[in-house]
C-alpha positions in Angstrom: 0.1 0.1 0.3 1.5 3.6 -1.0 1.1 6.0 1.8 -0.5 9.1 1.2 2.1 11.9 0.9 1.0 14.3 4.1 1.3 11.1 6.5 4.8 10.8 4.9 5.9 14.2 5.8 4.3 14.2 9.0 6.6 11.2 10.0 9.8 12.6 8.7 9.0 15.7 10.6 8.4 14.0 13.6 11.8 11.8 13.2 13.6 15.4 12.6 12.0 16.9 16.0 12.8 13.7 17.5 16.6 13.5 16.4 17.0 17.4 17.5 15.8 17.2 20.9 18.0 13.8 21.5 21.3 15.7 20.2 20.3 18.7 22.5 20.1 16.5 25.5 23.6 14.8 24.7 24.6 18.2 24.6 23.3 19.1 27.6 24.2 15.9 29.4 27.9 16.8 28.3 28.1 19.8 29.3 26.9 19.0 33.1 29.4 16.0 32.9 32.2 18.6 32.0 31.2 20.9 34.5 31.1 18.1 37.8 34.2 16.4 36.2 32.4 13.5 35.3 33.5 13.0 31.6 36.7 11.7 31.4 39.6 14.0 31.9 37.6 17.1 32.3 38.6 19.7 34.7 36.7 20.5 37.4 36.2 24.4 36.9 36.5 26.7 33.7 39.6 28.0 32.9 40.2 31.3 34.0 39.4 34.9 32.6 41.9 35.4 29.5 43.8 39.2 30.1 42.5 41.5 27.6 45.1 42.7 24.8 47.3 45.0 26.3 46.9 48.5 24.3 49.8 49.9 21.9 50.4 53.8 22.3 53.0 56.1 22.6 53.2 57.2 26.2 53.4 60.8 26.3 54.1 60.9 30.0 53.8 59.5 33.5 51.0 60.3 35.4 51.6 60.4 39.8 48.5 60.8 41.3 48.2 61.9 45.1 44.1 61.1 46.1 43.1 63.0 49.1 39.6 62.8 51.6 37.9 59.2 52.4 37.6 55.9 50.9 34.8 56.5 48.3 36.2 60.3 47.8 39.8 58.5 47.1 38.2 55.6 45.0 36.1 58.3 42.7 39.5 60.1 42.3 40.9 57.0 41.1 38.4 56.3 38.3 38.7 60.1 37.1 42.5 59.8 37.1 42.3 56.6 34.7 40.1 58.2 32.8 42.4 61.3 32.3 46.0 59.1 31.5 43.6 57.5 29.2 42.7 60.9 27.2 46.1 61.8 27.2 47.8 58.4 26.5 50.0 58.8 29.8 51.5 56.2 31.7 50.1 56.2 35.3 51.6 55.3 38.5 49.6 53.3 41.0 47.8 56.3 43.2 49.0 56.9 46.5 46.1 57.4 49.1 45.8 60.0 51.5 47.2 59.6 55.1 46.5 63.4 56.1 42.9 63.8 56.2 40.8 63.1 59.5 40.8 59.8 59.4 44.6 59.3 59.4 44.8 55.9 58.1 48.2 54.8 56.7 46.9 52.1 54.6 48.5 52.2 51.0 46.8 51.0 47.9 48.2 47.5 48.2 46.5 47.5 51.6 42.9 47.8 50.5 42.9 46.9 46.7 44.0 44.0 44.6 47.3 46.1 42.7 47.8 43.2 40.1 44.0 43.1 39.2 44.2 46.9 39.2 46.5 47.0 36.4 45.9 43.6 34.5 42.3 44.6 33.9 43.0 48.0 32.5 45.8 46.9 30.1 43.9 47.5 27.3 43.0 51.3 28.2 46.2 52.8 30.2 49.5 50.9 30.6 49.6 51.4 34.7 52.8 50.5 36.5 53.9 50.4 40.4 56.6 53.4 40.8 58.3 55.3 38.7 61.8 54.6 36.7 64.7 54.9 38.9 66.1 57.4 36.2 63.0 59.9 37.2 64.1 59.4 40.9 64.1 62.5 43.7 67.6 63.6 42.2 66.6 65.6 39.5 62.7 65.6 40.6 62.6 69.5 40.4 63.2 69.3 37.1 61.4 66.8 35.6 58.4 66.7 37.4 55.7 69.1 37.8 54.0 69.5 41.4 50.3 70.2 41.1 46.0 70.4 41.4 44.3 70.4 38.3 41.4 73.0 37.9 38.4 71.5 39.8 35.3 70.3 37.4 37.4 70.7 34.5 36.3 69.0 31.0 38.4 67.1 28.5 39.3 70.1 26.7 41.0 71.7 29.9 43.0 68.6 30.0 43.9 68.0 26.4 44.9 72.0 25.5 46.3 72.8 29.4 47.4 70.1 30.7 49.3 67.7 27.8 51.2 70.3 26.3 53.2 70.7 29.7 55.1 67.3 28.9 56.9 68.7 26.5 59.1 70.3 29.0 58.3 67.9 32.2 58.5 63.8 32.3 56.6 63.6 35.2 53.5 65.3 36.5 52.3 64.7 40.0 48.2 65.8 40.8 48.9 66.8 44.4 45.5 66.7 44.9 43.0 65.5 42.4 39.2 65.6 44.4 36.7 66.7 41.8 39.5 67.5 39.1 37.2 65.7 36.2 33.4 67.3 35.5 30.4 64.8 35.8 28.8 65.6 33.1 29.7 67.2 29.5 32.4 64.2 29.4 32.2 62.0 26.6 30.4 58.3 26.6 34.1 56.7 26.4 35.7 58.4 29.3 32.1 58.1 31.3 32.3 54.5 30.4 35.8 54.2 31.1 35.2 56.0 35.0 32.6 53.2 35.7 34.8 50.1 34.4 37.4 51.4 37.0 34.9 51.7 39.9 33.0 48.6 39.0 35.8 46.0 37.9 38.8 47.1 38.4 39.2 48.3 42.1 39.1 45.3 43.5 39.2 44.9 47.2 42.3 42.6 48.3 41.2 38.8 49.2 41.5 39.5 53.3 38.8 42.4 52.9 36.5 40.5 50.8 36.4 37.9 52.9 35.8 40.2 56.0 32.9 41.7 53.8 31.2 38.4 53.0 31.6 37.1 56.4 30.0 40.6 58.0 27.1 40.3 55.3 26.7 36.7 56.1 25.9 38.0 60.1 24.1 40.9 59.3 21.5 38.0 56.7 21.6 35.9 59.2 19.5 38.2 61.4 16.8 39.0 59.3 16.2 42.3 56.5 17.7 44.9 57.6 19.0 48.7 56.7 22.6 50.0 56.2 22.3 53.6 57.1 25.2 56.2 56.4 24.0 59.1 58.3 27.2 61.6 56.9 26.9 62.5 60.3 30.4 62.9 61.6 32.6 65.6 63.2 34.7 66.4 59.5 31.7 66.3 57.3 30.0 69.1 58.9 33.1 70.8 59.9 33.9 71.2 56.0 30.1 71.3 54.8 29.8 74.2 57.9 26.3 72.7 59.0 25.5 73.4 62.0 21.9 73.3 62.4 20.3 72.1 65.7 23.9 72.6 67.4 24.6 74.7 70.5 27.0 77.8 69.7 30.1 76.0 71.4 29.4 72.9 69.1 29.4 75.5 66.0 32.9 77.3 67.5 34.0 73.9 67.9 33.8 73.0 64.0 35.0 76.4 62.9 38.4 75.8 64.5 38.7 72.2 63.2 37.8 74.3 59.4 40.7 76.7 60.5 43.1 73.9 61.6 43.4 72.2 58.2 44.9 74.2 55.8 43.9 72.7 52.8 40.5 73.2 53.4 39.6 76.0 51.0 36.4 77.3 53.2 36.7 78.8 56.3 34.1 81.2 56.9 30.6 79.4 56.0 26.8 80.5 56.2 25.5 77.8 57.5 22.0 78.8 56.8 22.5 79.5 53.4 23.8 75.8 52.5 20.8 74.7 54.5 18.8 76.0 51.8 20.5 75.4 49.0 20.4 71.4 50.3 23.8 71.1 50.7 23.5 69.9 54.3 23.4 66.5 55.6 20.3 65.1 57.3 20.2 65.3 61.1 19.5 62.2 62.7 15.9 63.2 63.7 14.9 64.5 59.6 16.8 60.8 58.9 13.9 59.2 61.1 11.1 61.3 59.1 12.6 60.3 56.3 12.9 56.5 57.2 9.3 57.1 58.2 8.0 58.5 55.2 9.4 55.7 53.1 7.2 53.1 55.4 9.8 51.6 57.4 8.1 50.1 60.5 9.7 50.6 64.1 11.2 47.4 64.4 13.0 47.8 61.3 16.5 47.0 62.1 18.8 49.7 61.2 22.9 49.7 61.4 24.6 53.1 61.4 27.2 52.6 58.6 29.3 55.6 59.5 32.2 56.9 62.1 31.5 58.7 65.1 28.5 60.5 65.0 29.1 64.0 66.1 27.3 64.5 69.8 27.4 60.6 70.1 24.0 58.9 72.0 22.7 62.3 73.0 22.8 63.3 69.0 21.0 59.7 68.2 18.2 59.6 70.7 15.4 61.1 68.0 16.4 58.2 65.8 16.8 55.8 67.9 13.1 56.5 69.7 11.3 56.6 66.3 13.4 52.7 64.9 14.7 50.9 68.7 16.7 48.3 66.8 19.2 50.9 66.0 22.7 49.3 65.9 
């Protein structure tokens, strides 16, 4: 008996589908065997990620930077300066961290960040070295090294037209202050992307810090949902910003004296009320409690204060603790 053509096509189609499904299943099983190390000599983990190819360019000189401020501020500065080094085709020296700030932290870059990962992960953008070559040592530093602070909130044109020509005279430029020296807006997409890449990929904490951070997060999560609240209400923050709302005259005078104690803090006499009206002051603990309530947080919410020593101590935290007793 001769089968009808439609039936033949139906059988053939079903056979093809079954064959395709069988092959797909075999491939999937094979991948699982490889993943778990069960297929012959298969490895138990994927090979390490290959390094990006190095970017080949003629370096216009060496860029040395000294960061200033707290860790978050310095992290932002490093992102900016890598972008500047890329823009000007410079060789960058591993950044120096601030040791003079209010925190007086003596950590070097390598104490906090993975230096090798920082250098390797950016090798397709910028050539980074751990220290200047010996030929550029202190002996001739007054001739070949220029110490300067770039103009704050500068765009790409400033660095291309004002900074790059300086390398025709100097082999090394040392930016001794790097806070807010690159504008946030009006910058090319390529530069903005590089900033993000440095911040979220290249600046990787050392294994010791990462391990401690993971352990801390695990312990926090074990107690249930929580909120980490950074009040930004430390003495140095209030002194630097000049914000003394709700403080006593004695406290306001103490903050003013602190501003004068740090010569590199530019503003000394600050109109606190004007700053507050401009929205440039941190929330007081009491104001923070009102915001949390408005956002829907209940009284039993577990809140961890993620900050340095609060100016005024427990007395200043009383309104926040009254609203949220589970304050840690």
